[in-house]
mmCIF file of the N, C-alpha and C atoms, coordinates in Angstrom:
data_MODEL
# 
_entry.id   MODEL 
# 
loop_
_atom_site.group_PDB 
_atom_site.id 
_atom_site.type_symbol 
_atom_site.label_atom_id 
_atom_site.label_alt_id 
_atom_site.label_comp_id 
_atom_site.label_asym_id 
_atom_site.label_entity_id 
_atom_site.label_seq_id 
_atom_site.pdbx_PDB_ins_code 
_atom_site.Cartn_x 
_atom_site.Cartn_y 
_atom_site.Cartn_z 
_atom_site.occupancy 
_atom_site.B_iso_or_equiv 
_atom_site.pdbx_formal_charge 
_atom_site.auth_seq_id 
_atom_site.auth_comp_id 
_atom_site.auth_asym_id 
_atom_site.auth_atom_id 
_atom_site.pdbx_PDB_model_num 
ATOM 1   N N  . MET A 1 1  ? 6.068  -134.290 67.667 1.00 0.00 ? 1  MET A N  1 
ATOM 2   C CA . MET A 1 1  ? 5.597  -134.411 66.320 1.00 0.00 ? 1  MET A CA 1 
ATOM 3   C C  . MET A 1 1  ? 6.707  -134.995 65.461 1.00 0.00 ? 1  MET A C  1 
ATOM 4   N N  . THR A 1 2  ? 6.420  -136.034 64.743 1.00 0.00 ? 2  THR A N  1 
ATOM 5   C CA . THR A 1 2  ? 7.420  -136.696 63.920 1.00 0.00 ? 2  THR A CA 1 
ATOM 6   C C  . THR A 1 2  ? 7.409  -136.131 62.500 1.00 0.00 ? 2  THR A C  1 
ATOM 7   N N  . ALA A 1 3  ? 8.577  -135.982 61.955 1.00 0.00 ? 3  ALA A N  1 
ATOM 8   C CA . ALA A 1 3  ? 8.689  -135.430 60.604 1.00 0.00 ? 3  ALA A CA 1 
ATOM 9   C C  . ALA A 1 3  ? 8.394  -136.509 59.579 1.00 0.00 ? 3  ALA A C  1 
ATOM 10  N N  . THR A 1 4  ? 7.696  -136.152 58.542 1.00 0.00 ? 4  THR A N  1 
ATOM 11  C CA . THR A 1 4  ? 7.412  -137.070 57.459 1.00 0.00 ? 4  THR A CA 1 
ATOM 12  C C  . THR A 1 4  ? 8.429  -136.838 56.358 1.00 0.00 ? 4  THR A C  1 
ATOM 13  N N  . PRO A 1 5  ? 9.214  -137.889 56.013 1.00 0.00 ? 5  PRO A N  1 
ATOM 14  C CA . PRO A 1 5  ? 10.191 -137.702 54.943 1.00 0.00 ? 5  PRO A CA 1 
ATOM 15  C C  . PRO A 1 5  ? 9.504  -137.334 53.633 1.00 0.00 ? 5  PRO A C  1 
ATOM 16  N N  . ASN A 1 6  ? 10.032 -136.374 52.948 1.00 0.00 ? 6  ASN A N  1 
ATOM 17  C CA . ASN A 1 6  ? 9.549  -135.952 51.643 1.00 0.00 ? 6  ASN A CA 1 
ATOM 18  C C  . ASN A 1 6  ? 10.654 -136.222 50.635 1.00 0.00 ? 6  ASN A C  1 
ATOM 19  N N  . THR A 1 7  ? 10.343 -136.075 49.377 1.00 0.00 ? 7  THR A N  1 
ATOM 20  C CA . THR A 1 7  ? 11.378 -136.200 48.367 1.00 0.00 ? 7  THR A CA 1 
ATOM 21  C C  . THR A 1 7  ? 11.421 -134.925 47.546 1.00 0.00 ? 7  THR A C  1 
ATOM 22  N N  . PHE A 1 8  ? 12.570 -134.648 47.001 1.00 0.00 ? 8  PHE A N  1 
ATOM 23  C CA . PHE A 1 8  ? 12.725 -133.515 46.112 1.00 0.00 ? 8  PHE A CA 1 
ATOM 24  C C  . PHE A 1 8  ? 13.762 -133.897 45.075 1.00 0.00 ? 8  PHE A C  1 
ATOM 25  N N  . THR A 1 9  ? 13.728 -133.265 43.957 1.00 0.00 ? 9  THR A N  1 
ATOM 26  C CA . THR A 1 9  ? 14.712 -133.523 42.922 1.00 0.00 ? 9  THR A CA 1 
ATOM 27  C C  . THR A 1 9  ? 15.938 -132.685 43.228 1.00 0.00 ? 9  THR A C  1 
ATOM 28  N N  . VAL A 1 10 ? 17.069 -133.338 43.363 1.00 0.00 ? 10 VAL A N  1 
ATOM 29  C CA . VAL A 1 10 ? 18.290 -132.665 43.781 1.00 0.00 ? 10 VAL A CA 1 
ATOM 30  C C  . VAL A 1 10 ? 18.651 -131.520 42.836 1.00 0.00 ? 10 VAL A C  1 
ATOM 31  N N  . LEU A 1 11 ? 18.525 -131.718 41.529 1.00 0.00 ? 11 LEU A N  1 
ATOM 32  C CA . LEU A 1 11 ? 18.918 -130.667 40.594 1.00 0.00 ? 11 LEU A CA 1 
ATOM 33  C C  . LEU A 1 11 ? 17.990 -129.473 40.600 1.00 0.00 ? 11 LEU A C  1 
ATOM 34  N N  . SER A 1 12 ? 16.793 -129.595 41.159 1.00 0.00 ? 12 SER A N  1 
ATOM 35  C CA . SER A 1 12 ? 15.878 -128.461 41.181 1.00 0.00 ? 12 SER A CA 1 
ATOM 36  C C  . SER A 1 12 ? 15.827 -127.787 42.545 1.00 0.00 ? 12 SER A C  1 
ATOM 37  N N  . HIS A 1 13 ? 16.693 -128.200 43.472 1.00 0.00 ? 13 HIS A N  1 
ATOM 38  C CA . HIS A 1 13 ? 16.695 -127.600 44.799 1.00 0.00 ? 13 HIS A CA 1 
ATOM 39  C C  . HIS A 1 13 ? 17.122 -126.139 44.688 1.00 0.00 ? 13 HIS A C  1 
ATOM 40  N N  . PRO A 1 14 ? 16.403 -125.221 45.335 1.00 0.00 ? 14 PRO A N  1 
ATOM 41  C CA . PRO A 1 14 ? 16.686 -123.787 45.185 1.00 0.00 ? 14 PRO A CA 1 
ATOM 42  C C  . PRO A 1 14 ? 18.053 -123.346 45.676 1.00 0.00 ? 14 PRO A C  1 
ATOM 43  N N  . SER A 1 15 ? 18.739 -124.148 46.500 1.00 0.00 ? 15 SER A N  1 
ATOM 44  C CA . SER A 1 15 ? 20.039 -123.726 47.015 1.00 0.00 ? 15 SER A CA 1 
ATOM 45  C C  . SER A 1 15 ? 21.168 -123.949 46.011 1.00 0.00 ? 15 SER A C  1 
ATOM 46  N N  . LEU A 1 16 ? 20.881 -124.621 44.897 1.00 0.00 ? 16 LEU A N  1 
ATOM 47  C CA . LEU A 1 16 ? 21.929 -124.914 43.934 1.00 0.00 ? 16 LEU A CA 1 
ATOM 48  C C  . LEU A 1 16 ? 22.097 -123.786 42.922 1.00 0.00 ? 16 LEU A C  1 
ATOM 49  N N  . ASP A 1 17 ? 23.331 -123.601 42.486 1.00 0.00 ? 17 ASP A N  1 
ATOM 50  C CA . ASP A 1 17 ? 23.642 -122.615 41.465 1.00 0.00 ? 17 ASP A CA 1 
ATOM 51  C C  . ASP A 1 17 ? 23.379 -123.248 40.093 1.00 0.00 ? 17 ASP A C  1 
ATOM 52  N N  . HIS A 1 18 ? 22.541 -122.626 39.302 1.00 0.00 ? 18 HIS A N  1 
ATOM 53  C CA . HIS A 1 18 ? 22.189 -123.165 37.987 1.00 0.00 ? 18 HIS A CA 1 
ATOM 54  C C  . HIS A 1 18 ? 22.902 -122.407 36.872 1.00 0.00 ? 18 HIS A C  1 
ATOM 55  N N  . SER A 1 19 ? 24.140 -121.986 37.104 1.00 0.00 ? 19 SER A N  1 
ATOM 56  C CA . SER A 1 19 ? 24.866 -121.228 36.093 1.00 0.00 ? 19 SER A CA 1 
ATOM 57  C C  . SER A 1 19 ? 25.353 -122.119 34.962 1.00 0.00 ? 19 SER A C  1 
ATOM 58  N N  . GLY A 1 20 ? 25.282 -123.421 35.148 1.00 0.00 ? 20 GLY A N  1 
ATOM 59  C CA . GLY A 1 20 ? 25.667 -124.357 34.090 1.00 0.00 ? 20 GLY A CA 1 
ATOM 60  C C  . GLY A 1 20 ? 27.105 -124.796 34.221 1.00 0.00 ? 20 GLY A C  1 
ATOM 61  N N  . GLY A 1 21 ? 27.306 -126.080 33.999 1.00 0.00 ? 21 GLY A N  1 
ATOM 62  C CA . GLY A 1 21 ? 28.652 -126.616 34.091 1.00 0.00 ? 21 GLY A CA 1 
ATOM 63  C C  . GLY A 1 21 ? 29.109 -127.222 32.783 1.00 0.00 ? 21 GLY A C  1 
ATOM 64  N N  . GLY A 1 22 ? 28.305 -127.095 31.720 1.00 0.00 ? 22 GLY A N  1 
ATOM 65  C CA . GLY A 1 22 ? 28.690 -127.618 30.437 1.00 0.00 ? 22 GLY A CA 1 
ATOM 66  C C  . GLY A 1 22 ? 28.462 -129.105 30.276 1.00 0.00 ? 22 GLY A C  1 
ATOM 67  N N  . ARG A 1 23 ? 27.849 -129.745 31.266 1.00 0.00 ? 23 ARG A N  1 
ATOM 68  C CA . ARG A 1 23 ? 27.591 -131.175 31.172 1.00 0.00 ? 23 ARG A CA 1 
ATOM 69  C C  . ARG A 1 23 ? 26.115 -131.419 30.926 1.00 0.00 ? 23 ARG A C  1 
ATOM 70  N N  . ALA A 1 24 ? 25.816 -132.474 30.215 1.00 0.00 ? 24 ALA A N  1 
ATOM 71  C CA . ALA A 1 24 ? 24.424 -132.848 29.963 1.00 0.00 ? 24 ALA A CA 1 
ATOM 72  C C  . ALA A 1 24 ? 23.800 -133.340 31.264 1.00 0.00 ? 24 ALA A C  1 
ATOM 73  N N  . ALA A 1 25 ? 22.551 -132.996 31.471 1.00 0.00 ? 25 ALA A N  1 
ATOM 74  C CA . ALA A 1 25 ? 21.835 -133.431 32.677 1.00 0.00 ? 25 ALA A CA 1 
ATOM 75  C C  . ALA A 1 25 ? 21.572 -134.927 32.609 1.00 0.00 ? 25 ALA A C  1 
ATOM 76  N N  . GLU A 1 26 ? 21.841 -135.608 33.711 1.00 0.00 ? 26 GLU A N  1 
ATOM 77  C CA . GLU A 1 26 ? 21.584 -137.035 33.808 1.00 0.00 ? 26 GLU A CA 1 
ATOM 78  C C  . GLU A 1 26 ? 20.276 -137.234 34.557 1.00 0.00 ? 26 GLU A C  1 
ATOM 79  N N  . ALA A 1 27 ? 19.696 -138.432 34.410 1.00 0.00 ? 27 ALA A N  1 
ATOM 80  C CA . ALA A 1 27 ? 18.479 -138.749 35.148 1.00 0.00 ? 27 ALA A CA 1 
ATOM 81  C C  . ALA A 1 27 ? 18.803 -138.738 36.638 1.00 0.00 ? 27 ALA A C  1 
ATOM 82  N N  . VAL A 1 28 ? 17.980 -138.066 37.429 1.00 0.00 ? 28 VAL A N  1 
ATOM 83  C CA . VAL A 1 28 ? 18.234 -137.918 38.853 1.00 0.00 ? 28 VAL A CA 1 
ATOM 84  C C  . VAL A 1 28 ? 17.134 -138.598 39.641 1.00 0.00 ? 28 VAL A C  1 
ATOM 85  N N  . ARG A 1 29 ? 17.532 -139.418 40.576 1.00 0.00 ? 29 ARG A N  1 
ATOM 86  C CA . ARG A 1 29 ? 16.585 -140.089 41.451 1.00 0.00 ? 29 ARG A CA 1 
ATOM 87  C C  . ARG A 1 29 ? 16.245 -139.145 42.597 1.00 0.00 ? 29 ARG A C  1 
ATOM 88  N N  . PRO A 1 30 ? 14.969 -139.029 42.973 1.00 0.00 ? 30 PRO A N  1 
ATOM 89  C CA . PRO A 1 30 ? 14.603 -138.146 44.091 1.00 0.00 ? 30 PRO A CA 1 
ATOM 90  C C  . PRO A 1 30 ? 15.342 -138.550 45.370 1.00 0.00 ? 30 PRO A C  1 
ATOM 91  N N  . ALA A 1 31 ? 15.797 -137.562 46.115 1.00 0.00 ? 31 ALA A N  1 
ATOM 92  C CA . ALA A 1 31 ? 16.507 -137.800 47.371 1.00 0.00 ? 31 ALA A CA 1 
ATOM 93  C C  . ALA A 1 31 ? 15.548 -137.628 48.538 1.00 0.00 ? 31 ALA A C  1 
ATOM 94  N N  . ALA A 1 32 ? 15.787 -138.372 49.606 1.00 0.00 ? 32 ALA A N  1 
ATOM 95  C CA . ALA A 1 32 ? 14.967 -138.247 50.809 1.00 0.00 ? 32 ALA A CA 1 
ATOM 96  C C  . ALA A 1 32 ? 15.233 -136.898 51.467 1.00 0.00 ? 32 ALA A C  1 
ATOM 97  N N  . LEU A 1 33 ? 14.204 -136.296 52.013 1.00 0.00 ? 33 LEU A N  1 
ATOM 98  C CA . LEU A 1 33 ? 14.324 -135.024 52.716 1.00 0.00 ? 33 LEU A CA 1 
ATOM 99  C C  . LEU A 1 33 ? 13.997 -135.273 54.185 1.00 0.00 ? 33 LEU A C  1 
ATOM 100 N N  . LEU A 1 34 ? 14.959 -135.011 55.067 1.00 0.00 ? 34 LEU A N  1 
ATOM 101 C CA . LEU A 1 34 ? 14.791 -135.236 56.496 1.00 0.00 ? 34 LEU A CA 1 
ATOM 102 C C  . LEU A 1 34 ? 14.982 -133.940 57.260 1.00 0.00 ? 34 LEU A C  1 
ATOM 103 N N  . GLU A 1 35 ? 14.245 -133.789 58.324 1.00 0.00 ? 35 GLU A N  1 
ATOM 104 C CA . GLU A 1 35 ? 14.447 -132.655 59.230 1.00 0.00 ? 35 GLU A CA 1 
ATOM 105 C C  . GLU A 1 35 ? 15.717 -132.913 60.040 1.00 0.00 ? 35 GLU A C  1 
ATOM 106 N N  . SER A 1 36 ? 16.524 -131.883 60.276 1.00 0.00 ? 36 SER A N  1 
ATOM 107 C CA . SER A 1 36 ? 17.745 -132.052 61.057 1.00 0.00 ? 36 SER A CA 1 
ATOM 108 C C  . SER A 1 36 ? 17.427 -132.556 62.466 1.00 0.00 ? 36 SER A C  1 
ATOM 109 N N  . ALA A 1 37 ? 16.305 -132.132 63.023 1.00 0.00 ? 37 ALA A N  1 
ATOM 110 C CA . ALA A 1 37 ? 15.910 -132.585 64.362 1.00 0.00 ? 37 ALA A CA 1 
ATOM 111 C C  . ALA A 1 37 ? 15.709 -134.098 64.395 1.00 0.00 ? 37 ALA A C  1 
ATOM 112 N N  . GLU A 1 38 ? 15.255 -134.659 63.277 1.00 0.00 ? 38 GLU A N  1 
ATOM 113 C CA . GLU A 1 38 ? 15.061 -136.102 63.200 1.00 0.00 ? 38 GLU A CA 1 
ATOM 114 C C  . GLU A 1 38 ? 16.406 -136.828 63.215 1.00 0.00 ? 38 GLU A C  1 
ATOM 115 N N  . LEU A 1 39 ? 17.418 -136.235 62.589 1.00 0.00 ? 39 LEU A N  1 
ATOM 116 C CA . LEU A 1 39 ? 18.752 -136.826 62.601 1.00 0.00 ? 39 LEU A CA 1 
ATOM 117 C C  . LEU A 1 39 ? 19.431 -136.678 63.961 1.00 0.00 ? 39 LEU A C  1 
ATOM 118 N N  . LEU A 1 40 ? 19.329 -135.486 64.541 1.00 0.00 ? 40 LEU A N  1 
ATOM 119 C CA . LEU A 1 40 ? 20.021 -135.204 65.797 1.00 0.00 ? 40 LEU A CA 1 
ATOM 120 C C  . LEU A 1 40 ? 19.309 -135.782 67.017 1.00 0.00 ? 40 LEU A C  1 
ATOM 121 N N  . LYS A 1 41 ? 17.998 -135.941 66.953 1.00 0.00 ? 41 LYS A N  1 
ATOM 122 C CA . LYS A 1 41 ? 17.188 -136.525 68.041 1.00 0.00 ? 41 LYS A CA 1 
ATOM 123 C C  . LYS A 1 41 ? 17.505 -135.908 69.399 1.00 0.00 ? 41 LYS A C  1 
ATOM 124 N N  . GLY A 1 42 ? 17.537 -134.581 69.458 1.00 0.00 ? 42 GLY A N  1 
ATOM 125 C CA . GLY A 1 42 ? 17.747 -133.875 70.720 1.00 0.00 ? 42 GLY A CA 1 
ATOM 126 C C  . GLY A 1 42 ? 19.198 -133.664 71.111 1.00 0.00 ? 42 GLY A C  1 
ATOM 127 N N  . SER A 1 43 ? 20.131 -134.256 70.392 1.00 0.00 ? 43 SER A N  1 
ATOM 128 C CA . SER A 1 43 ? 21.556 -134.078 70.679 1.00 0.00 ? 43 SER A CA 1 
ATOM 129 C C  . SER A 1 43 ? 22.104 -132.919 69.871 1.00 0.00 ? 43 SER A C  1 
ATOM 130 N N  . LYS A 1 44 ? 23.292 -132.460 70.236 1.00 0.00 ? 44 LYS A N  1 
ATOM 131 C CA . LYS A 1 44 ? 23.948 -131.402 69.471 1.00 0.00 ? 44 LYS A CA 1 
ATOM 132 C C  . LYS A 1 44 ? 24.748 -131.974 68.307 1.00 0.00 ? 44 LYS A C  1 
ATOM 133 N N  . ALA A 1 45 ? 25.088 -133.271 68.376 1.00 0.00 ? 45 ALA A N  1 
ATOM 134 C CA . ALA A 1 45 ? 25.903 -133.879 67.331 1.00 0.00 ? 45 ALA A CA 1 
ATOM 135 C C  . ALA A 1 45 ? 25.510 -135.335 67.143 1.00 0.00 ? 45 ALA A C  1 
ATOM 136 N N  . VAL A 1 46 ? 25.804 -135.829 65.936 1.00 0.00 ? 46 VAL A N  1 
ATOM 137 C CA . VAL A 1 46 ? 25.548 -137.231 65.604 1.00 0.00 ? 46 VAL A CA 1 
ATOM 138 C C  . VAL A 1 46 ? 26.686 -137.718 64.718 1.00 0.00 ? 46 VAL A C  1 
ATOM 139 N N  . GLY A 1 47 ? 27.080 -138.980 64.880 1.00 0.00 ? 47 GLY A N  1 
ATOM 140 C CA . GLY A 1 47 ? 28.109 -139.573 64.033 1.00 0.00 ? 47 GLY A CA 1 
ATOM 141 C C  . GLY A 1 47 ? 27.470 -140.197 62.807 1.00 0.00 ? 47 GLY A C  1 
ATOM 142 N N  . ILE A 1 48 ? 28.142 -140.075 61.673 1.00 0.00 ? 48 ILE A N  1 
ATOM 143 C CA . ILE A 1 48 ? 27.669 -140.651 60.416 1.00 0.00 ? 48 ILE A CA 1 
ATOM 144 C C  . ILE A 1 48 ? 28.815 -141.476 59.838 1.00 0.00 ? 48 ILE A C  1 
ATOM 145 N N  . LEU A 1 49 ? 28.573 -142.761 59.628 1.00 0.00 ? 49 LEU A N  1 
ATOM 146 C CA . LEU A 1 49 ? 29.570 -143.618 59.010 1.00 0.00 ? 49 LEU A CA 1 
ATOM 147 C C  . LEU A 1 49 ? 29.314 -143.623 57.508 1.00 0.00 ? 49 LEU A C  1 
ATOM 148 N N  . HIS A 1 50 ? 30.315 -143.190 56.729 1.00 0.00 ? 50 HIS A N  1 
ATOM 149 C CA . HIS A 1 50 ? 30.174 -143.085 55.273 1.00 0.00 ? 50 HIS A CA 1 
ATOM 150 C C  . HIS A 1 50 ? 31.424 -143.644 54.607 1.00 0.00 ? 50 HIS A C  1 
ATOM 151 N N  . ASN A 1 51 ? 31.253 -144.685 53.809 1.00 0.00 ? 51 ASN A N  1 
ATOM 152 C CA . ASN A 1 51 ? 32.369 -145.328 53.093 1.00 0.00 ? 51 ASN A CA 1 
ATOM 153 C C  . ASN A 1 51 ? 33.535 -145.663 54.019 1.00 0.00 ? 51 ASN A C  1 
ATOM 154 N N  . GLY A 1 52 ? 33.239 -146.153 55.202 1.00 0.00 ? 52 GLY A N  1 
ATOM 155 C CA . GLY A 1 52 ? 34.276 -146.558 56.145 1.00 0.00 ? 52 GLY A CA 1 
ATOM 156 C C  . GLY A 1 52 ? 34.881 -145.425 56.954 1.00 0.00 ? 52 GLY A C  1 
ATOM 157 N N  . SER A 1 53 ? 34.459 -144.196 56.727 1.00 0.00 ? 53 SER A N  1 
ATOM 158 C CA . SER A 1 53 ? 34.973 -143.051 57.487 1.00 0.00 ? 53 SER A CA 1 
ATOM 159 C C  . SER A 1 53 ? 33.877 -142.512 58.395 1.00 0.00 ? 53 SER A C  1 
ATOM 160 N N  . LEU A 1 54 ? 34.277 -142.042 59.566 1.00 0.00 ? 54 LEU A N  1 
ATOM 161 C CA . LEU A 1 54 ? 33.340 -141.483 60.523 1.00 0.00 ? 54 LEU A CA 1 
ATOM 162 C C  . LEU A 1 54 ? 33.290 -139.967 60.381 1.00 0.00 ? 54 LEU A C  1 
ATOM 163 N N  . TYR A 1 55 ? 32.109 -139.423 60.190 1.00 0.00 ? 55 TYR A N  1 
ATOM 164 C CA . TYR A 1 55 ? 31.881 -137.989 60.104 1.00 0.00 ? 55 TYR A CA 1 
ATOM 165 C C  . TYR A 1 55 ? 31.043 -137.561 61.291 1.00 0.00 ? 55 TYR A C  1 
ATOM 166 N N  . ARG A 1 56 ? 31.105 -136.284 61.636 1.00 0.00 ? 56 ARG A N  1 
ATOM 167 C CA . ARG A 1 56 ? 30.322 -135.735 62.738 1.00 0.00 ? 56 ARG A CA 1 
ATOM 168 C C  . ARG A 1 56 ? 29.471 -134.582 62.207 1.00 0.00 ? 56 ARG A C  1 
ATOM 169 N N  . LEU A 1 57 ? 28.155 -134.698 62.376 1.00 0.00 ? 57 LEU A N  1 
ATOM 170 C CA . LEU A 1 57 ? 27.232 -133.626 62.015 1.00 0.00 ? 57 LEU A CA 1 
ATOM 171 C C  . LEU A 1 57 ? 26.864 -132.920 63.311 1.00 0.00 ? 57 LEU A C  1 
ATOM 172 N N  . GLN A 1 58 ? 27.144 -131.624 63.374 1.00 0.00 ? 58 GLN A N  1 
ATOM 173 C CA . GLN A 1 58 ? 26.975 -130.862 64.609 1.00 0.00 ? 58 GLN A CA 1 
ATOM 174 C C  . GLN A 1 58 ? 26.145 -129.612 64.368 1.00 0.00 ? 58 GLN A C  1 
ATOM 175 N N  . ALA A 1 59 ? 25.211 -129.343 65.272 1.00 0.00 ? 59 ALA A N  1 
ATOM 176 C CA . ALA A 1 59 ? 24.415 -128.116 65.234 1.00 0.00 ? 59 ALA A CA 1 
ATOM 177 C C  . ALA A 1 59 ? 25.130 -127.048 66.065 1.00 0.00 ? 59 ALA A C  1 
ATOM 178 N N  . THR A 1 60 ? 25.247 -125.842 65.504 1.00 0.00 ? 60 THR A N  1 
ATOM 179 C CA . THR A 1 60 ? 25.893 -124.746 66.221 1.00 0.00 ? 60 THR A CA 1 
ATOM 180 C C  . THR A 1 60 ? 24.867 -123.980 67.060 1.00 0.00 ? 60 THR A C  1 
ATOM 181 N N  . LYS A 1 61 ? 25.363 -123.082 67.901 1.00 0.00 ? 61 LYS A N  1 
ATOM 182 C CA . LYS A 1 61 ? 24.481 -122.245 68.714 1.00 0.00 ? 61 LYS A CA 1 
ATOM 183 C C  . LYS A 1 61 ? 23.624 -121.325 67.852 1.00 0.00 ? 61 LYS A C  1 
ATOM 184 N N  . LEU A 1 62 ? 24.107 -120.995 66.650 1.00 0.00 ? 62 LEU A N  1 
ATOM 185 C CA . LEU A 1 62 ? 23.376 -120.112 65.743 1.00 0.00 ? 62 LEU A CA 1 
ATOM 186 C C  . LEU A 1 62 ? 22.410 -120.873 64.835 1.00 0.00 ? 62 LEU A C  1 
ATOM 187 N N  . GLY A 1 63 ? 22.284 -122.192 65.048 1.00 0.00 ? 63 GLY A N  1 
ATOM 188 C CA . GLY A 1 63 ? 21.341 -122.982 64.276 1.00 0.00 ? 63 GLY A CA 1 
ATOM 189 C C  . GLY A 1 63 ? 21.859 -123.457 62.935 1.00 0.00 ? 63 GLY A C  1 
ATOM 190 N N  . LYS A 1 64 ? 23.154 -123.408 62.728 1.00 0.00 ? 64 LYS A N  1 
ATOM 191 C CA . LYS A 1 64 ? 23.731 -123.899 61.475 1.00 0.00 ? 64 LYS A CA 1 
ATOM 192 C C  . LYS A 1 64 ? 24.254 -125.310 61.697 1.00 0.00 ? 64 LYS A C  1 
ATOM 193 N N  . LEU A 1 65 ? 24.544 -126.011 60.599 1.00 0.00 ? 65 LEU A N  1 
ATOM 194 C CA . LEU A 1 65 ? 25.078 -127.365 60.679 1.00 0.00 ? 65 LEU A CA 1 
ATOM 195 C C  . LEU A 1 65 ? 26.506 -127.400 60.162 1.00 0.00 ? 65 LEU A C  1 
ATOM 196 N N  . ILE A 1 66 ? 27.355 -128.188 60.835 1.00 0.00 ? 66 ILE A N  1 
ATOM 197 C CA . ILE A 1 66 ? 28.736 -128.375 60.429 1.00 0.00 ? 66 ILE A CA 1 
ATOM 198 C C  . ILE A 1 66 ? 28.968 -129.871 60.291 1.00 0.00 ? 66 ILE A C  1 
ATOM 199 N N  . LEU A 1 67 ? 29.518 -130.283 59.141 1.00 0.00 ? 67 LEU A N  1 
ATOM 200 C CA . LEU A 1 67 ? 29.887 -131.676 58.912 1.00 0.00 ? 67 LEU A CA 1 
ATOM 201 C C  . LEU A 1 67 ? 31.398 -131.760 58.850 1.00 0.00 ? 67 LEU A C  1 
ATOM 202 N N  . THR A 1 68 ? 32.005 -132.543 59.757 1.00 0.00 ? 68 THR A N  1 
ATOM 203 C CA . THR A 1 68 ? 33.463 -132.681 59.801 1.00 0.00 ? 68 THR A CA 1 
ATOM 204 C C  . THR A 1 68 ? 33.840 -134.148 59.739 1.00 0.00 ? 68 THR A C  1 
ATOM 205 N N  . LYS A 1 69 ? 35.039 -134.394 59.258 1.00 0.00 ? 69 LYS A N  1 
ATOM 206 C CA . LYS A 1 69 ? 35.548 -135.759 59.164 1.00 0.00 ? 69 LYS A CA 1 
ATOM 207 C C  . LYS A 1 69 ? 36.471 -136.012 60.329 1.00 0.00 ? 69 LYS A C  1 
# 
């Protein structure tokens, strides 16, 4: 079964702390929402090239994700 990308507003994501930072809210473009399985495609880790640096996204045995440079 293939995951269908969804969008969500980054500032309204429930994992964020809304205690306030004293800055005015800027217009936010919806971000793509992907399932981790779609990124990993059956592997335990995947490389991500970002701004010329290579990062590694890895799934742990406990089902958590670790991003390292």
